[in-house]
N, C-alpha and C positions, 0 to 999 in steps of 0.2 A: 382178542385172544390172550389169555394170561401167559406171562412169561415164566419159564422154569429156569432158574439160575442155580448153578453149582456154587461151590466155595470160591471166594475171591478175597484178596488182601488189598487194603488201602494203605499205602506207605505214608502219604501226606496229602492234605487238602489245603489249598491256599485260601485267602480271605474272601475272594469272590468266585470260588470254584463250586462245582456241583458234583455230587456223587449220585448217580442215577442207576437204580436197579429195578427192572420191571417196566410196566406200562406207564405212559405219561401222555398228557394232552399238551401241556405247555411248560417249558422251562424258561424262567426269566430271572437270571441272577442280577443282583444289584449290590452296590457298595458305595460308601461315602469316604471322602478323604478331605482333609484340610491341610493346605500347604503354606508354610511360612518361608519366605525367602528374602534375603537382604538385597541391597542395591546392586545391580549388575549381575544378578544370579542367572537370569534366563536369556542373556545376550548370546546370540549365535552369529556366525559369519566369519569372513576372512579379514584380517588386519584391523581388529577392533582396538581402540584406545579408550579405556574406561578408567576414569579417575574418581574414586569414591573416598571422600574424607569423612571420617567419623560416621560410618554407616551403622545404623541401629534399626533392628526389626522389632516392632512392638507386637508381642504375641498375647497381650492381655485381651480377653474376650469376656465381657460382662454378662452376655446371655449364655444360657446353658446349652441350648439346642439351636443350631443354625438352620438345618433343614431336616425335619424328622423323616425317618425311613419306614416307620410302621404304616402298613397299609399302602405303601408306595410300590405297587407291583405293575 
């Protein structure tokens, strides 16, 4: 059955958000992200002792596309 929708206002839409108005069968949001982090960046816990001397994060990536998202539904 078709939906009848009145006026609505969208203030903001995030990168992996969906604005849906009306009928739908399937909604499948997807997004990609590449994270660069130096030594000791993702350490969690109590009483950590981390010693990083001259930490360097190499962000050079010679290929253009790591994982294509076209047709990836």
